[in-house]
C-alpha positions as CSV (number, residue, x, y, z in Angstrom):
1,M,55.8,-151.2,111.6
2,N,57.5,-149.6,108.6
3,I,57.0,-147.6,105.4
4,V,57.1,-149.6,102.2
5,E,56.3,-149.0,98.5
6,L,52.8,-150.1,97.4
7,T,51.5,-151.2,94.2
8,N,48.6,-149.5,92.5
9,K,46.4,-152.4,93.5
10,Q,47.4,-152.3,97.1
11,F,47.0,-148.5,97.3
12,N,43.6,-148.6,95.7
13,E,42.3,-151.4,98.0
14,Y,43.4,-149.4,101.0
15,V,41.6,-146.3,99.8
16,I,38.4,-148.1,99.0
17,K,38.4,-150.0,102.3
18,N,38.9,-146.8,104.3
19,N,36.6,-144.6,102.2
20,Y,39.2,-142.0,101.5
21,N,38.2,-139.5,98.8
22,S,40.8,-137.3,97.1
23,I,41.6,-137.3,93.4
24,F,44.9,-135.8,94.3
25,Q,45.8,-138.9,96.3
26,T,45.4,-141.4,93.4
27,P,47.8,-143.4,91.2
28,E,46.1,-141.7,88.2
29,Y,47.1,-138.3,89.5
30,A,50.7,-139.5,90.3
31,N,51.1,-140.8,86.8
32,A,50.0,-137.5,85.3
33,M,52.4,-135.6,87.4
34,K,55.4,-137.6,86.1
35,N,55.3,-135.5,82.9
36,Q,55.3,-132.4,85.0
37,G,58.9,-133.1,86.3
38,Y,57.9,-135.0,89.4
39,T,59.2,-138.4,90.7
40,T,56.3,-140.2,92.4
41,L,56.0,-142.7,95.2
42,L,53.1,-144.8,96.5
43,L,53.9,-145.5,100.1
44,G,52.1,-147.3,103.0
45,L,52.7,-147.9,106.6
46,V,52.5,-151.7,107.0
47,D,52.2,-154.0,110.1
48,N,52.0,-157.7,109.6
49,N,50.9,-157.2,105.9
50,N,48.1,-154.8,107.1
51,I,48.2,-151.3,105.6
52,L,47.5,-148.7,108.3
53,G,48.1,-145.6,106.3
54,A,49.1,-144.5,102.9
55,T,50.1,-141.6,100.8
56,I,51.3,-140.6,97.3
57,I,54.5,-138.5,97.4
58,L,55.5,-136.1,94.6
59,I,59.2,-135.3,94.5
60,N,60.9,-132.5,92.6
61,L,64.0,-130.3,92.9
62,K,63.9,-126.9,94.7
63,K,67.1,-124.9,94.7
64,G,68.8,-128.0,93.7
65,Y,67.4,-130.1,96.7
66,K,64.8,-132.8,96.6
67,Y,61.5,-131.6,98.1
68,A,58.4,-133.7,98.5
69,Y,54.7,-132.9,98.4
70,A,51.6,-134.9,99.6
71,S,48.7,-133.1,98.0
72,R,45.7,-133.3,100.2
73,G,47.8,-134.9,102.9
74,F,48.4,-138.4,104.2
75,L,45.5,-140.9,104.0
76,I,45.3,-141.8,107.7
77,D,42.9,-141.3,110.6
78,Y,44.1,-138.0,112.1
79,N,42.0,-138.7,115.2
80,D,44.3,-141.7,116.0
81,D,47.1,-140.1,117.9
82,Y,49.3,-143.2,118.0
83,L,48.9,-143.9,114.3
84,V,49.7,-140.3,113.4
85,E,52.8,-140.3,115.5
86,I,54.1,-143.7,114.1
87,F,53.3,-142.6,110.6
88,T,55.1,-139.3,111.0
89,T,58.2,-141.0,112.5
90,E,58.4,-143.6,109.8
91,I,57.7,-141.3,106.9
92,K,60.4,-138.9,108.1
93,K,63.0,-141.8,108.3
94,Y,62.0,-143.2,104.9
95,L,62.2,-139.8,103.0
96,S,65.4,-138.8,104.9
97,K,67.2,-141.8,103.5
98,L,66.2,-140.6,100.0
99,D,67.9,-137.2,100.8
100,I,64.6,-135.4,100.8
101,V,64.9,-132.3,102.8
102,A,61.2,-131.8,103.7
103,I,57.6,-132.6,102.8
104,K,54.8,-130.2,102.4
105,L,51.2,-131.5,102.8
106,S,47.7,-130.0,102.6
107,P,45.6,-132.5,104.6
108,M,41.8,-132.7,104.3
109,I,41.5,-131.8,108.0
110,I,38.3,-129.9,108.2
111,K,38.2,-126.9,110.5
112,N,34.8,-125.5,109.8
113,I,31.9,-125.7,107.3
114,Y,29.8,-122.6,106.3
115,N,26.7,-122.3,104.1
116,S,26.5,-119.9,101.2
117,N,25.1,-117.2,103.6
118,K,28.4,-117.4,105.5
119,E,26.8,-119.0,108.5
120,L,28.7,-121.6,110.5
121,I,27.0,-125.0,110.2
122,H,29.7,-127.2,111.5
123,H,32.8,-127.0,113.6
124,N,35.2,-129.9,114.0
125,E,35.3,-130.5,117.7
126,D,38.5,-132.5,117.4
127,Y,40.3,-129.9,115.3
128,N,42.3,-128.2,118.1
129,K,43.4,-131.6,119.4
130,I,44.6,-132.7,116.0
131,Y,46.3,-129.3,115.3
132,L,48.2,-129.3,118.6
133,Q,49.4,-132.9,118.1
134,L,50.7,-132.2,114.6
135,K,52.6,-129.2,115.9
136,S,54.1,-131.3,118.8
137,L,55.3,-133.9,116.1
138,G,57.3,-131.3,114.3
139,Y,54.8,-130.1,111.6
140,Y,55.1,-126.4,110.9
141,H,51.8,-124.8,110.1
142,L,52.3,-122.3,107.3
143,G,49.3,-120.2,108.3
144,Y,45.6,-119.7,107.7
145,N,45.9,-118.2,104.2
146,N,42.8,-116.6,102.7
147,Y,43.6,-116.8,99.0
148,F,45.4,-119.4,96.8
149,E,48.9,-119.4,98.4
150,A,48.7,-123.1,99.5
151,I,49.4,-126.2,97.5
152,K,45.6,-126.8,97.2
153,P,42.9,-124.3,98.1
154,R,42.2,-123.9,101.8
155,F,38.5,-123.3,101.1
156,E,36.5,-125.5,98.8
157,A,32.9,-125.1,97.5
158,V,30.9,-128.4,97.7
159,L,27.3,-128.6,96.4
160,D,24.9,-131.2,97.6
161,I,23.4,-132.8,94.5
162,S,21.8,-135.8,96.2
163,K,18.3,-134.2,96.0
164,P,16.3,-133.9,92.8
165,Y,18.0,-131.5,90.3
166,Y,15.0,-129.2,90.1
167,E,15.2,-128.5,93.8
168,T,18.8,-127.6,93.3
169,F,17.9,-125.3,90.4
170,K,15.2,-123.5,92.5
171,N,17.9,-122.9,95.2
172,I,20.2,-121.1,92.8
173,K,20.0,-117.3,93.2
174,K,17.3,-115.8,91.0
175,G,19.5,-113.6,88.9
176,F,21.8,-116.5,88.2
177,R,18.9,-118.7,87.1
178,T,17.9,-116.0,84.7
179,K,21.5,-116.0,83.1
180,I,21.3,-119.8,82.7
181,R,17.9,-119.6,80.9
182,N,19.1,-116.7,78.7
183,A,22.2,-118.7,77.7
184,D,20.0,-121.6,76.7
185,K,17.6,-119.3,74.7
186,T,20.4,-117.4,73.0
187,G,21.8,-120.6,71.4
188,I,24.4,-121.9,73.8
189,K,24.5,-125.7,73.5
190,V,26.5,-128.3,75.7
191,Y,28.4,-131.2,74.1
192,K,30.5,-134.0,75.5
193,G,34.0,-133.8,74.2
194,D,37.0,-136.0,74.0
195,I,40.8,-135.7,74.0
196,N,40.6,-133.6,70.8
197,N,38.9,-130.8,72.7
198,I,41.5,-130.5,75.5
199,Q,43.4,-127.9,73.5
200,D,40.5,-125.4,73.9
201,L,40.6,-125.8,77.7
202,Y,44.3,-125.2,77.7
203,V,44.0,-122.0,75.6
204,Y,41.4,-120.7,78.0
205,T,43.3,-121.4,81.2
206,K,47.1,-121.1,80.3
207,K,47.4,-117.6,81.7
208,K,45.9,-118.5,85.1
209,Y,47.2,-122.1,85.6
210,P,51.0,-122.8,85.4
211,R,51.0,-126.1,83.5
212,N,52.1,-127.0,80.0
213,D,49.7,-128.0,77.2
214,F,50.3,-131.8,77.9
215,Y,49.0,-131.6,81.5
216,F,45.3,-131.8,80.9
217,A,45.7,-134.4,78.3
218,D,47.7,-136.5,80.8
219,I,45.0,-136.0,83.4
220,Y,42.3,-137.0,81.0
221,N,44.1,-140.1,79.7
222,N,45.2,-141.3,83.2
223,F,41.8,-141.1,84.8
224,G,40.2,-142.8,81.8
225,S,36.5,-143.3,82.2
226,N,36.4,-141.2,85.4
227,A,37.6,-138.2,83.4
228,E,34.9,-136.4,81.2
229,L,35.2,-133.2,79.1
230,F,32.4,-130.9,78.1
231,Y,32.2,-127.8,76.1
232,T,29.6,-125.2,75.0
233,K,29.1,-124.1,71.4
234,L,27.2,-121.1,70.3
235,D,24.6,-121.9,67.6
236,T,25.3,-118.8,65.4
237,K,22.1,-119.2,63.4
238,K,19.9,-119.3,66.5
239,Y,21.9,-116.5,68.1
240,L,21.2,-114.2,65.0
241,V,17.5,-115.0,65.2
242,E,17.3,-114.2,68.9
243,C,19.2,-110.9,68.4
244,Q,16.9,-110.0,65.6
245,K,13.9,-110.6,67.8
246,N,15.4,-108.5,70.7
247,Y,16.2,-105.7,68.4
248,Q,12.8,-105.6,66.7
249,M,11.0,-105.8,70.1
250,Q,13.1,-103.0,71.6
251,D,12.7,-100.9,68.3
252,S,9.0,-101.2,68.8
253,I,9.2,-99.9,72.4
254,N,11.3,-97.0,71.4
255,T,8.8,-96.0,68.6
256,Q,6.0,-96.0,71.2
257,L,8.1,-93.8,73.5
258,D,8.8,-91.4,70.6
259,N,5.0,-91.1,69.9
260,Q,4.2,-90.5,73.6
261,I,6.9,-87.7,73.8
262,L,5.4,-86.1,70.6
263,I,1.9,-85.9,72.0
264,N,3.1,-84.9,75.5
265,V,3.3,-81.1,75.2
266,H,5.1,-80.6,78.6
267,H,7.8,-83.3,77.8
268,N,7.4,-85.2,81.1
269,E,10.9,-85.6,82.5
270,K,10.2,-89.1,83.7
271,L,9.1,-90.1,80.1
272,I,12.2,-88.5,78.7
273,N,14.5,-90.4,81.1
274,K,12.7,-93.6,80.2
275,K,13.4,-92.9,76.5
276,L,17.1,-92.2,77.1
277,I,17.4,-95.6,78.8
278,A,15.5,-97.3,76.0
279,D,17.8,-95.7,73.4
280,K,20.8,-97.2,75.2
281,V,19.1,-100.6,75.2
282,L,18.4,-100.3,71.6
283,H,21.9,-99.3,70.8
284,N,23.2,-102.5,72.7
285,Y,20.8,-104.7,70.8
286,R,22.0,-103.1,67.5
287,T,25.6,-103.9,68.4
288,Q,24.7,-107.5,69.3
289,L,22.8,-107.8,66.0
290,V,25.9,-106.7,64.0
291,Q,28.0,-109.0,66.0
292,A,25.6,-112.0,65.5
293,T,25.6,-111.3,61.7
294,N,29.3,-111.3,61.5
295,L,29.6,-114.5,63.7
296,L,27.1,-116.4,61.4
297,K,29.2,-115.3,58.4
298,D,32.5,-116.3,60.0
299,Y,31.3,-119.4,61.9
300,P,28.4,-120.9,60.2
301,E,29.0,-124.2,62.1
302,G,29.1,-122.4,65.5
303,I,31.9,-121.5,67.9
304,I,33.2,-123.0,71.1
305,T,32.8,-120.7,74.0
306,A,33.6,-122.6,77.2
307,S,35.2,-126.0,78.4
308,I,35.2,-128.0,81.6
309,L,37.2,-131.0,82.7
310,I,35.4,-133.3,85.2
311,I,37.0,-135.9,87.4
312,I,34.7,-138.5,89.1
313,N,35.8,-140.2,92.4
314,N,33.4,-142.4,94.4
315,D,30.2,-140.4,95.0
316,T,31.8,-137.0,94.2
317,V,32.2,-135.1,90.9
318,Y,35.1,-132.7,90.9
319,L,35.3,-129.6,88.6
320,Y,39.0,-130.1,87.8
321,M,39.4,-127.1,85.6
322,D,37.2,-124.8,83.5
323,G,37.7,-122.0,81.2
324,Y,35.8,-119.8,78.8
325,D,36.4,-117.4,75.9
326,K,36.3,-113.9,77.4
327,K,35.1,-112.4,74.0
328,Y,31.8,-114.1,74.7
329,S,31.5,-113.8,78.4
330,H,28.2,-111.9,77.9
331,L,26.6,-115.1,76.6
332,N,27.0,-116.8,80.0
333,S,28.1,-120.0,78.5
334,K,29.9,-121.1,81.7
335,H,26.8,-120.6,83.8
336,L,24.7,-122.9,81.5
337,L,27.5,-125.5,81.2
338,L,28.0,-125.9,84.9
339,W,24.3,-126.1,85.6
340,K,23.8,-128.8,82.8
341,L,26.6,-130.8,84.5
342,I,25.0,-130.5,87.9
343,E,21.8,-131.7,86.5
344,R,23.5,-134.6,84.6
345,Y,25.4,-136.0,87.6
346,S,22.5,-135.4,90.0
347,N,20.3,-137.6,87.7
348,L,23.1,-140.2,87.6
349,G,23.0,-140.6,91.4
350,Y,26.2,-138.7,92.6
351,K,25.9,-137.1,95.9
352,K,28.4,-134.1,95.8
353,F,29.7,-131.7,93.2
354,N,33.0,-130.2,94.2
355,L,33.2,-126.8,92.5
356,G,36.7,-126.2,93.5
357,G,38.6,-123.6,95.4
358,V,37.3,-120.3,96.7
359,I,38.9,-117.5,98.7
360,N,38.0,-117.1,102.4
361,I,34.3,-116.0,102.2
362,F,35.0,-113.4,105.0
363,S,37.8,-111.8,102.9
364,S,37.6,-109.6,99.8
365,N,40.1,-109.5,96.9
366,E,39.3,-107.7,93.6
367,R,41.1,-110.4,91.7
368,Y,39.0,-113.3,93.1
369,N,35.6,-111.7,94.1
370,G,34.1,-112.7,90.8
371,L,35.2,-116.3,91.2
372,N,33.7,-116.5,94.7
373,E,30.4,-114.8,93.6
374,F,30.0,-117.2,90.7
375,K,30.4,-120.4,92.8
376,L,28.4,-119.1,95.7
377,N,25.5,-118.4,93.4
378,F,25.0,-122.2,93.2
379,R,24.5,-122.2,97.0
380,P,27.2,-124.7,98.0
381,N,28.7,-125.3,101.4
382,I,32.2,-123.9,102.0
383,I,34.7,-126.3,103.6
384,E,37.5,-124.7,105.5
385,Y,40.7,-126.9,105.9
386,L,43.7,-126.7,108.1
387,G,46.0,-125.3,105.3
388,D,49.6,-126.3,104.4
389,L,52.1,-128.1,106.8
390,E,55.7,-128.6,106.4
391,L,57.6,-131.5,107.9
392,I,61.5,-131.4,107.9
393,C,62.8,-134.9,107.1
394,N,66.6,-134.2,107.0
395,N,67.7,-131.4,109.3
396,K,71.2,-131.1,107.8
397,L,70.0,-130.9,104.2
398,Y,67.1,-128.6,105.2
399,F,69.5,-126.1,106.7
400,M,71.6,-126.1,103.5
401,Y,68.4,-125.8,101.5
402,K,67.0,-122.9,103.4
403,N,70.3,-121.0,103.1
404,S,71.1,-121.8,99.5
405,I,69.7,-118.7,97.9
406,P,71.6,-116.2,100.1
407,F,74.8,-118.2,99.5
408,K,74.2,-118.2,95.7
409,N,73.5,-114.4,95.8
410,F,76.8,-114.0,97.8
411,L,78.7,-115.9,95.0
412,K,77.3,-113.6,92.4
413,K,78.6,-110.6,94.2
C-alpha cells in the first residue's frame, strides 16, 4: 500500500462510493484555494488499484516552511484501526519527502450531538477509542476549543429539512417567525443572483472573513451548478406604504389615549404610562416614515440588503457564507432570506441544511452570542466534532519551524 496522486475523477468516484460528505474535501474547493496562495494535492492510499482512503491537501508557507492542511480531515473509516495506522504512516512519509513540516486537520469525527435545547441526543460510543488511537499514532490534539480558533468550526448547526417545510416553520421559535413574517410584509423580496452579485457578499463579509474579493467568485465558479447565490432586495415603494400604515394606525391610538387622559380628571397613572410608551412608538414610526420616504427617493428601484452563498453536496445544503447591510438590520432581511432557502431546498427534496459554525452552546461570548441565537432559533441539532489535530511529518524541519520566530527575533536584536 502506498500514497499516490489521484485524478479528479478517481477522487470523486471514491467519495461517491464511500458516501463521504464534505465540501471542503472536494476538487472544486481545492481549485478555488489555489488563488488563495495554496498548492493543492489530491492523494489516495492505494492497494492493488483499490483506493482505501483519500484526502485533499492544501500547502502554504508558514515562517518560510511548507505546512499542510486537510480541511475536515482525511476521508477514511476512523473506526478501522489498521487502515488509520497505515494511512497515517504513508501520508507522513509522502509529505516528508516534499519537505512538509506538519499537517493540520479538522476531521469530521463526531463526539456528541445536541438538540437546540442543549440536550444530549447522541454520543459517539467509539469516540474515545478513536481519540486514543490517533494520539498513539502521533497526532497532537490542539484542544476542545469553544469558539472559532480551529481550521473549521468544532460545532456546527445542522437542520433537518426532510419533513414538510411548514412543519419546519412551525418548529421555529415564535418571535423569530414573527420577524420573518414582518420582513415579508415590509417589502423584503428574495432573488436568485449570479456572479455579478458576488461583490455585495464580499462587501458585507470582508471585515469578518479574511479572504480577498476573488475568493467567493472562485468558489462560485468552481462549484458550478452546485453553487447558488441569493440576495434580498427592499421594495422601497412597498416599504413606504407599510410605514405610512403603521404611522397612521399608531397616530390614531395616540389620539384616543389623549382623549382618555383629557376626560380622566384624576389622570390615572397607568393610563399616563401607557401614553408615554405610545409616544415612543409613534416617534419610532415617524422616524421610519422619514427614512422610507428618503429611501424611495434615493433608491426607487429598491436596495439590496443581504446575500447568501449556498453550496450543495449530495443531500446536504451548506450555508457557505452570508452577510447583510447593517444599516437595514431592523428589516430582518437575513431572517426571511434564510427561511425562504430552507423552504426552497426542502421542497426540492434535500435532507439537511448545514447552517455553519456556532460556538459551544454551553459557553457565552459577547462577540458570538448573537450568531448562536440566530441559528438556534431555527431549532437545528448541534454537532460537536473532535477539533484540530496536528501530525508532524518531518521532525528535523518541524524543530526548525517551531524555533524560527525566536531565532528571527534574536537576529533583529
